[in-house]
C-alpha positions in Angstrom: -6.0 5.4 3.4 -5.2 1.7 3.7 -8.6 0.6 2.4 -8.5 3.2 -0.4 -5.1 1.9 -1.6 -6.3 -1.7 -1.5 -9.2 -0.7 -3.6 -6.9 1.0 -6.1 -4.8 -2.1 -6.3 -7.8 -4.3 -6.9 -9.1 -2.0 -9.7 -5.5 -1.4 -11.0 -5.8 2.3 -10.6 -2.2 3.2 -9.8 -2.6 6.6 -11.4 -4.5 8.0 -8.4 -2.6 9.8 -5.6 -2.9 6.9 -3.2 0.2 5.0 -4.2 2.4 8.0 -4.1 0.9 9.3 -0.8 1.4 5.9 0.8 5.0 5.9 -0.4 5.4 9.3 1.2 4.0 8.0 4.5 6.0 4.8 4.5 9.4 6.3 3.5 9.0 9.3 5.8 9.3 9.5 9.6 7.8 6.8 11.7 4.2 7.5 12.4 2.7 7.2 15.9 0.3 4.3 16.4 -3.1 5.4 17.7 -4.5 3.3 20.6 -7.6 2.3 18.6 -5.7 1.1 15.6 -5.0 -2.7 15.3 -1.3 -3.5 14.8 -0.3 -5.5 12.9 -2.8 -5.0 10.2 -3.7 -8.6 9.4 -5.5 -9.0 6.1 -3.9 -12.1 4.6 -7.3 -13.8 4.6 -8.8 -10.8 2.7 -6.0 -10.8 0.1 -6.4 -14.6 -0.3 -10.2 -14.1 -0.8 -9.5 -11.4 -3.5 -6.7 -13.3 -5.2 -8.9 -14.4 -8.1 -9.8 -10.8 -8.9 -6.3 -9.4 -8.0 -4.2 -11.9 -9.9 -1.0 -13.5 -8.5 1.2 -10.4 -9.0 -1.1 -7.9 -7.4 -1.8 -10.2 -4.5 1.9 -10.5 -3.9 2.3 -6.8 -4.2 -0.5 -6.1 -1.7 0.9 -8.7 0.7 4.3 -7.1 0.5 2.8 -3.7 1.0 0.9 -4.8 4.1 4.1 -6.4 5.5 5.9 -3.0 5.0 3.0 -1.2 6.7 3.3 -3.5 9.6 7.1 -3.5 9.8 9.2 -0.9 8.0 12.1 -3.3 7.9 10.1 -5.0 5.1 9.9 -1.8 3.0 12.8 -2.8 0.7 10.8 -5.8 -0.6 8.5 -3.4 -2.3 11.3 -2.3 -4.6 10.9 -5.6 -6.6 7.5 -4.3 -7.8 7.6 -1.8 -10.6 4.3 -0.2 -9.5 6.1 0.8 -6.2 9.6 1.3 -7.5 8.5 3.6 -10.3 5.9 5.5 -8.2 7.2 8.9 -7.1 6.2 10.1 -3.7 3.2 12.4 -3.7 2.6 15.1 -1.1 -0.3 14.3 1.2 -2.2 17.4 0.3 -1.8 16.9 -3.5 -4.9 17.8 -5.5 -6.9 14.8 -6.9 -7.4 14.6 -10.6 -10.9 15.2 -12.0 
């Protein structure tokens, strides 16, 4: 889901279920960390590489999102971004638009 949301940010496709589903996951109960998942998720280099395509605002948003995914104490920083603040949570099994 992380990669799909990053792709949605890059393409500015906030109307997909990903942002709302990610909001559901991040604001819900703490998720277990699987032993084969790297924590923290370190993609600063990738965001920096994509910054010309992302633009400054979207790079800042994606950086804040990754920080919140790595540490839920950082979640409130996302509220300064309208694309997060105005995004309603979406059920994980929500149907995808055609």
